[in-house]
N, CA, C and O atoms as a MOPAC input file, in Angstrom:
PM7 MOZYME 1SCF
protein

 N      2.63200 1   -26.05500 1   -16.82400 1
 C      3.08300 1   -24.88800 1   -15.95400 1
 C      3.87100 1   -24.92200 1   -15.73800 1
 O      4.41500 1   -25.94900 1   -16.14500 1
 N      4.56300 1   -24.19900 1   -15.13200 1
 C      5.93400 1   -24.72000 1   -14.30100 1
 C      5.21400 1   -24.87300 1   -12.33400 1
 O      4.19100 1   -25.41700 1   -11.91800 1
 N      6.31000 1   -24.12800 1   -11.60200 1
 C      5.91000 1   -24.26900 1    -9.95300 1
 C      5.50100 1   -23.19800 1    -9.58500 1
 O      4.39800 1   -23.08200 1    -9.05100 1
 N      6.16700 1   -22.37500 1    -9.75900 1
 C      6.23900 1   -21.40400 1   -10.00700 1
 C      4.84100 1   -20.48300 1   -10.81800 1
 O      4.11600 1   -19.48800 1   -10.80000 1
 N      4.97200 1   -20.94300 1   -11.05900 1
 C      3.49100 1   -19.99000 1   -12.30800 1
 C      2.23900 1   -20.53300 1   -11.08500 1
 O      1.59900 1   -19.70000 1   -10.44300 1
 N      2.09800 1   -21.58800 1   -10.96100 1
 C      0.79400 1   -22.20000 1   -10.59900 1
 C      1.13900 1   -21.80200 1    -9.23800 1
 O      0.39800 1   -22.37200 1    -8.43800 1
 N      2.12800 1   -20.91000 1    -8.59000 1
 C      1.72600 1   -20.33500 1    -7.33500 1
 C      1.09700 1   -19.29800 1    -7.15400 1
 O      0.08200 1   -19.04200 1    -6.50700 1
 N      2.08400 1   -18.43300 1    -8.06600 1
 C      1.33800 1   -17.13000 1    -8.54500 1
 C      0.24800 1   -16.97200 1    -8.46800 1
 O     -0.40000 1   -16.25100 1    -7.71000 1
 N     -0.20500 1   -17.97800 1    -9.65400 1
 C     -1.57200 1   -18.03500 1    -9.80500 1
 C     -2.57500 1   -17.99500 1    -9.02600 1
 O     -3.65300 1   -17.48200 1    -9.32600 1
 N     -2.24900 1   -18.65000 1    -7.71800 1
 C     -3.07000 1   -19.52900 1    -6.68200 1
 C     -2.63600 1   -18.03700 1    -5.87200 1
 O     -3.65200 1   -17.43700 1    -5.52200 1
 N     -1.49000 1   -17.39900 1    -5.54600 1
 C     -2.00300 1   -16.05700 1    -5.35000 1
 C     -2.99700 1   -14.77200 1    -5.40700 1
 O     -3.61200 1   -13.93400 1    -4.74900 1
 N     -2.64600 1   -15.31400 1    -6.83400 1
 C     -3.70200 1   -14.20400 1    -8.19900 1
 C     -5.21700 1   -14.81500 1    -7.66800 1
 O     -6.17200 1   -14.04400 1    -7.57000 1
 N     -5.28200 1   -15.54300 1    -7.50300 1
 C     -6.46200 1   -16.43300 1    -7.56900 1
 C     -7.32600 1   -15.90700 1    -5.90500 1
 O     -8.53100 1   -15.78500 1    -5.68600 1
 N     -6.32500 1   -15.72500 1    -5.11600 1
 C     -7.22900 1   -15.45900 1    -3.91700 1
 C     -7.06800 1   -14.35300 1    -2.70300 1
 O     -7.48100 1   -14.11500 1    -1.56800 1
 N     -5.58200 1   -13.49200 1    -4.41700 1
 C     -6.06300 1   -11.58600 1    -4.59900 1
 C     -5.36100 1   -11.75500 1    -2.63200 1
 O     -5.71700 1   -11.13100 1    -1.63200 1
 N     -4.30300 1   -12.85000 1    -2.79300 1
 C     -3.35100 1   -12.32100 1    -0.90600 1
 C     -2.13000 1   -11.83100 1    -1.81800 1
 O     -2.21100 1   -11.60200 1    -3.02500 1
 N     -0.74800 1   -11.68600 1    -0.86100 1
 C     -0.01600 1   -11.31500 1    -0.36600 1
 C      1.46100 1   -12.35700 1    -0.53400 1
 O      1.29100 1   -13.13600 1     0.40400 1
 N      2.50000 1   -12.68400 1    -1.06800 1
 C      3.19600 1   -12.89700 1    -0.78200 1
 C      3.73200 1   -13.01700 1     0.89000 1
 O      4.05800 1   -13.97600 1     1.58900 1
 N      3.65800 1   -11.84800 1     1.07900 1
 C      3.36500 1   -11.91800 1     3.22600 1
 C      2.33600 1   -12.67200 1     3.79000 1
 O      2.36500 1   -13.50300 1     4.69800 1
 N      1.34500 1   -12.21200 1     3.04500 1
 C      0.48200 1   -13.62600 1     4.14300 1
 C      0.74000 1   -14.38400 1     3.99100 1
 O      0.67500 1   -15.11600 1     4.97900 1
 N      1.28200 1   -15.03800 1     2.70200 1
 C      1.74700 1   -16.90400 1     2.66300 1
 C      2.07400 1   -16.95200 1     3.84400 1
 O      1.53300 1   -17.50500 1     4.80200 1
 N      3.47700 1   -16.02800 1     3.71800 1
 C      4.73300 1   -15.96500 1     4.74500 1
 C      4.05500 1   -16.54100 1     5.81400 1
 O      4.00400 1   -17.72500 1     6.14600 1
 N      3.47200 1   -15.42700 1     6.37900 1
 C      3.21100 1   -15.21600 1     7.52900 1
 C      1.98800 1   -16.42100 1     8.11900 1
 O      1.93300 1   -16.79300 1     9.29100 1
 N      0.94400 1   -16.96100 1     6.86600 1
 C     -0.09000 1   -18.34300 1     7.62600 1
 C      0.70900 1   -19.63100 1     7.28000 1
 O      0.19900 1   -20.65600 1     7.73100 1
 N      1.99400 1   -19.80600 1     6.48800 1
 C      2.63800 1   -21.32800 1     6.61700 1
 C      3.58000 1   -21.22700 1     6.89400 1
 O      4.11400 1   -21.88700 1     6.00200 1
 N      4.83600 1   -20.68100 1     7.86600 1
 C      4.84100 1   -20.13100 1     8.74800 1
 C      7.02900 1   -20.03300 1     7.75400 1
 O      8.09100 1   -20.00700 1     8.37600 1
 N      6.87600 1   -20.01400 1     6.48000 1
 C      7.89100 1   -20.15300 1     5.48700 1
 C      8.38800 1   -18.59100 1     5.78100 1
 O      8.10200 1   -17.71500 1     6.59800 1
 N      9.10600 1   -18.71000 1     4.88700 1
 C     10.07200 1   -16.83200 1     5.40700 1
 C      9.92100 1   -16.52900 1     4.26500 1
 O      9.77400 1   -17.45100 1     3.46300 1
 N      9.89600 1   -14.66700 1     3.61700 1
 C      9.24800 1   -13.98800 1     2.98400 1
 C     10.56300 1   -14.76200 1     1.66500 1
 O     10.52400 1   -15.07900 1     0.47600 1
 N     11.31100 1   -14.77100 1     2.47200 1
 C     13.13500 1   -15.12800 1     1.35300 1
 C     12.36400 1   -16.29400 1     0.34100 1
 O     11.99900 1   -16.04200 1    -0.80800 1
 N     12.21900 1   -17.47500 1     0.95100 1
 C     11.81200 1   -18.68500 1     0.65600 1
 C     10.24400 1   -18.71500 1    -0.36100 1
 O     10.11800 1   -19.36700 1    -1.39800 1
 N      9.40500 1   -18.02600 1     0.13200 1
 C      8.28100 1   -17.66000 1    -0.84700 1
 C      8.52300 1   -16.81100 1    -1.67800 1
 O      7.57400 1   -16.73700 1    -2.45900 1
 N      9.53700 1   -15.92800 1    -1.98600 1
 C     10.13500 1   -15.24400 1    -3.03700 1
 C     10.78100 1   -16.34200 1    -4.22600 1
 O     10.57300 1   -16.66900 1    -5.39500 1
 N     11.75600 1   -16.68400 1    -3.02400 1
 C     12.65500 1   -17.11000 1    -4.13200 1
 C     12.04500 1   -18.54600 1    -5.24100 1
 O     12.29800 1   -18.89600 1    -6.39400 1
 N     10.82300 1   -19.24000 1    -3.74100 1
 C      8.83800 1   -20.00300 1    -5.22300 1
 C      8.96800 1   -19.14800 1    -6.07600 1
 O      9.64500 1   -19.38800 1    -7.07500 1
 N      8.27300 1   -17.78500 1    -5.87000 1
 C      7.47900 1   -17.30200 1    -6.83500 1
 C      8.44500 1   -16.61800 1    -8.46300 1
 O      8.01900 1   -16.16100 1    -9.52400 1
 N      9.48300 1   -16.79600 1    -8.07300 1
 C     10.64500 1   -16.12900 1    -9.00600 1
 C     11.38500 1   -17.38600 1    -9.51800 1
 O     12.49700 1   -17.31300 1   -10.03900 1
 N     10.67200 1   -18.60500 1    -9.33200 1
 C     11.31100 1   -20.19900 1    -9.92800 1
 C     12.81700 1   -20.19200 1    -9.80000 1
 O     13.39500 1   -20.48100 1   -10.84800 1
 N     13.87900 1   -19.83100 1    -8.36600 1
 C     14.85500 1   -19.56900 1    -8.08600 1
 C     15.27100 1   -21.15400 1    -7.50600 1
 O     16.31300 1   -21.63800 1    -7.94700 1
 N     14.40200 1   -22.00300 1    -6.45700 1
 C     13.88600 1   -22.61900 1    -6.12300 1
 C     12.48000 1   -23.66000 1    -5.79200 1
 O     11.65200 1   -23.40400 1    -4.91800 1
 N     12.44800 1   -24.51600 1    -6.43500 1
 C     10.76700 1   -25.66700 1    -5.84600 1
 C     11.18900 1   -26.45000 1    -4.79700 1
 O     12.38900 1   -26.69500 1    -4.67700 1
 N     10.14900 1   -27.00000 1    -3.80000 1
 C     10.34900 1   -27.70700 1    -3.04500 1
 C     10.46600 1   -28.72800 1    -3.67000 1
 O     10.16400 1   -29.07800 1    -4.81000 1
 N     11.14000 1   -29.39000 1    -2.45700 1
 C     11.23600 1   -31.46800 1    -2.75600 1
 C      9.53500 1   -31.89500 1    -2.78600 1
 O      8.65500 1   -31.09600 1    -2.46400 1
 N      9.30900 1   -33.11900 1    -3.17500 1
 C      8.29000 1   -33.19600 1    -2.75900 1
 C      8.39200 1   -34.07900 1    -1.48900 1
 O      9.30300 1   -34.77100 1    -1.03400 1
 N      7.20300 1   -33.82200 1    -1.10600 1
 C      6.93500 1   -34.60500 1    -0.34600 1
 C      8.09600 1   -34.02900 1     1.75600 1
 O      8.25600 1   -34.63800 1     2.81400 1
 N      8.39000 1   -33.09500 1     1.40500 1
 C      9.68400 1   -31.73900 1     2.16300 1
 C      8.11400 1   -31.47300 1     2.96300 1
 O      6.92000 1   -31.69600 1     2.76500 1
 N      8.79400 1   -30.99800 1     3.73100 1
 C      7.93900 1   -30.55300 1     5.31100 1
 C      7.69900 1   -28.61400 1     4.64500 1
 O      7.18500 1   -27.65900 1     5.22700 1
 N      8.30200 1   -28.70100 1     3.31300 1
 C      8.15500 1   -27.07800 1     3.09400 1
 C      6.99200 1   -27.11400 1     2.38100 1
 O      5.96900 1   -26.45900 1     2.58200 1
 N      7.28000 1   -28.16100 1     1.28700 1
 C      6.28200 1   -28.10700 1     0.73200 1
 C      5.02400 1   -28.19600 1     1.00200 1
 O      4.12100 1   -27.75300 1     0.29200 1
 N      4.82200 1   -29.13400 1     2.69300 1
 C      3.50000 1   -29.46800 1     3.33300 1
 C      3.25000 1   -27.72000 1     4.25000 1
 O      2.20300 1   -27.12600 1     3.99000 1
 N      4.10000 1   -27.15900 1     5.09700 1
 C      3.76300 1   -25.98900 1     4.45200 1
 C      3.10300 1   -24.85300 1     3.91200 1
 O      2.31000 1   -23.98200 1     4.27000 1
 N      3.82900 1   -25.25400 1     2.77700 1
 C      3.61300 1   -23.97900 1     1.49400 1
 C      1.87700 1   -24.32100 1     1.16100 1
 O      1.06500 1   -23.40200 1     1.05000 1
 N      1.32700 1   -26.41700 1     0.97500 1
 C      0.04400 1   -26.74500 1     0.75800 1
 C     -0.63100 1   -25.88900 1     1.94200 1
 O     -1.23000 1   -24.87200 1     1.59100 1
 N     -0.58800 1   -26.22700 1     3.41000 1
 C     -1.25700 1   -25.79400 1     4.43300 1
 C     -1.73900 1   -24.53200 1     4.08600 1
 O     -2.82900 1   -24.32200 1     3.55500 1
 N     -0.55000 1   -23.33600 1     4.52700 1
 C     -0.78900 1   -21.90400 1     3.35900 1
 C     -1.94300 1   -21.57700 1     3.12800 1
 O     -2.91700 1   -21.09100 1     3.70300 1
 N     -1.44100 1   -22.17900 1     1.54100 1
 C     -2.65600 1   -22.11300 1     0.09000 1
 C     -3.79300 1   -21.81300 1     0.64400 1
 O     -4.39200 1   -20.73800 1     0.59100 1
 N     -4.27500 1   -23.41000 1     1.52900 1
 C     -5.10800 1   -24.02400 1     2.07200 1
 C     -6.13600 1   -23.09400 1     2.56500 1
 O     -7.08200 1   -22.77900 1     1.84400 1
 N     -5.95400 1   -22.50400 1     4.12200 1
 C     -6.04100 1   -21.79400 1     4.82000 1
 C     -6.08700 1   -20.63800 1     4.08200 1
 O     -7.16100 1   -20.07000 1     3.88400 1
 N     -5.48000 1   -20.39700 1     3.83200 1
 C     -5.79800 1   -18.83400 1     2.52000 1
 C     -7.13700 1   -19.19600 1     2.07600 1
 O     -8.08200 1   -18.98400 1     2.83500 1
 N     -7.32400 1   -19.72100 1     0.93000 1
 C     -8.89100 1   -20.19800 1     0.27800 1
 C     -9.61400 1   -20.44300 1     1.62800 1
 O    -10.80900 1   -20.72600 1     1.54200 1
 N     -9.08900 1   -20.37700 1     2.79700 1
 C    -10.40400 1   -20.69900 1     2.90000 1
 C    -10.63000 1   -19.80400 1     4.05100 1
 O    -11.59700 1   -19.90600 1     4.80600 1
 N     -9.73500 1   -18.96100 1     4.14800 1
 C    -10.18900 1   -17.53000 1     5.43400 1
 C    -10.35000 1   -16.90300 1     3.81700 1
 O    -11.11400 1   -17.62000 1     3.17100 1
 N    -10.10100 1   -16.36600 1     3.45000 1
 C    -10.51200 1   -15.85700 1     2.06400 1
 C    -11.93200 1   -15.79800 1     1.18200 1
 O    -12.28500 1   -14.98900 1     0.32400 1
 N    -12.76900 1   -17.25600 1     1.86300 1
 C    -14.19100 1   -17.87200 1     1.37400 1
 C    -13.25000 1   -18.01300 1    -0.13700 1
 O    -13.47300 1   -16.89400 1    -0.59900 1
 N    -12.48500 1   -18.60200 1    -1.00700 1
 C    -12.41200 1   -18.98100 1    -2.26600 1
 C    -13.28100 1   -20.30100 1    -2.52700 1
 O    -13.45100 1   -21.28000 1    -1.80000 1
 N    -13.75500 1   -20.01900 1    -3.75200 1
 C    -14.54400 1   -21.54500 1    -3.84500 1
 C    -13.95900 1   -22.37200 1    -4.80800 1
 O    -13.28600 1   -21.84700 1    -5.69500 1
 N    -14.12600 1   -23.71400 1    -4.76900 1
 C    -12.89700 1   -24.30600 1    -5.73300 1
 C    -14.09300 1   -23.91600 1    -7.04400 1
 O    -14.44200 1   -25.04000 1    -7.40700 1
 N    -14.75200 1   -23.04400 1    -7.77800 1
 C    -14.61400 1   -23.28800 1    -9.22800 1
 C    -14.03500 1   -21.83700 1    -9.10300 1
 O    -15.03700 1   -21.36400 1    -9.63900 1
 N    -13.31200 1   -20.78800 1    -8.86500 1
 C    -12.47300 1   -19.50500 1    -8.24700 1
 C    -10.89700 1   -20.88400 1    -8.52800 1
 O     -9.93000 1   -20.67400 1    -9.26000 1
 N    -11.05100 1   -21.71100 1    -7.99000 1
 C     -9.18000 1   -21.97000 1    -7.60900 1
 C     -8.94300 1   -22.55100 1    -8.34400 1
 O     -7.81800 1   -22.29100 1    -8.77100 1
 N    -10.07200 1   -24.38300 1    -9.51000 1
 C    -10.02700 1   -24.38600 1   -10.11300 1
 C    -10.63500 1   -24.38300 1   -11.59600 1
 O    -10.74300 1   -25.52100 1   -12.05200 1
 N    -10.94700 1   -23.62300 1   -12.22700 1
 C    -11.43400 1   -22.67700 1   -13.30900 1
 C    -12.12500 1   -23.67400 1   -14.20000 1
 O    -13.32900 1   -23.88700 1   -14.33800 1
 N    -10.89300 1   -24.33800 1   -14.87500 1
 C    -10.98000 1   -25.56100 1   -15.76300 1
 C    -11.83200 1   -26.16500 1   -15.89500 1
 O    -12.41300 1   -26.27000 1   -16.97500 1
 N    -12.21000 1   -26.81800 1   -14.71200 1
 C    -12.71800 1   -28.61100 1   -14.02400 1
 C    -13.75900 1   -27.60600 1   -13.94500 1
 O    -14.04100 1   -28.10300 1   -12.85500 1
 N    -15.00700 1   -26.20700 1   -14.12200 1
 C    -15.75300 1   -26.16200 1   -14.75300 1
 C    -16.55600 1   -25.83500 1   -15.24200 1
 O    -15.97300 1   -25.20700 1   -16.12500 1
 N    -17.65400 1   -25.70100 1   -15.46300 1
 C    -19.07600 1   -24.98300 1   -17.08600 1
 C    -19.60200 1   -24.61600 1   -17.07000 1
 O    -20.43300 1   -25.47500 1   -17.36700 1
 N    -20.18100 1   -23.68400 1   -16.93300 1
 C    -21.96100 1   -23.15500 1   -16.71900 1
 C    -22.90200 1   -24.15900 1   -17.67300 1
 O    -23.01300 1   -24.53300 1   -18.84000 1
 N    -23.65100 1   -24.37100 1   -16.02000 1
 C    -24.83200 1   -24.65300 1   -16.98600 1
 C    -26.17600 1   -24.13100 1   -16.90300 1
 O    -26.41800 1   -22.93900 1   -16.71300 1
 N    -27.17800 1   -25.16600 1   -17.06900 1
 C    -29.11800 1   -24.31300 1   -17.08200 1
 C    -28.42600 1   -24.00800 1   -15.68400 1
 O    -27.61100 1   -24.53400 1   -14.92600 1
 N    -29.46700 1   -22.47900 1   -15.79800 1
 C    -29.39000 1   -21.97300 1   -14.67400 1
 C    -28.35600 1   -21.38600 1   -14.05800 1
 O    -28.41000 1   -21.11500 1   -12.85900 1
 N    -27.66800 1   -21.21700 1   -14.54600 1
 C    -26.78100 1   -20.52300 1   -13.78300 1
 C    -25.54300 1   -21.62600 1   -12.65500 1
 O    -24.67400 1   -21.14900 1   -11.92500 1
 N    -25.77600 1   -22.79500 1   -12.79900 1
 C    -25.17400 1   -23.71300 1   -11.08500 1
 C    -23.86700 1   -23.84700 1   -13.01800 1
 O    -23.91700 1   -23.54700 1   -14.21100 1
 N    -22.64600 1   -24.70400 1   -11.67300 1
 C    -21.50600 1   -24.82400 1   -12.39600 1
 C    -21.94100 1   -26.47800 1   -11.90400 1
 O    -22.62400 1   -26.93300 1   -10.98700 1
 N    -21.08800 1   -27.13000 1   -13.13300 1
 C    -21.12700 1   -28.79400 1   -12.51200 1
 C    -19.19700 1   -29.15700 1   -13.10000 1
 O    -18.40800 1   -28.71800 1   -13.93700 1
 N    -19.21900 1   -29.83500 1   -12.40200 1
 C    -17.83900 1   -30.33800 1   -12.48800 1
 C    -17.95800 1   -31.78000 1   -14.05000 1
 O    -18.70000 1   -32.75800 1   -14.14500 1
 N    -16.89800 1   -31.26500 1   -14.97800 1
 C    -17.37600 1   -32.43500 1   -16.13500 1
 C    -16.27900 1   -33.03100 1   -16.07900 1
 O    -16.08200 1   -34.02800 1   -16.77300 1

């Protein structure tokens, strides 16, 4: 999965807009748009990547997204409907 695909997946799972991510991360709308389209990718360990990650984290807390929703590939149903990591 490419960086832009993963970013778009996070936004979809969190049910939030690029504008919301821009506001909470401090990155401009145009930067978020370029990341979403795949035109640009932030450099590892860059301040922009840190801002983006922090923004996604804060949105996930704000929107109360569960770990199960963010990473469904790591969870499987078990007895009694409780999800367990495998």
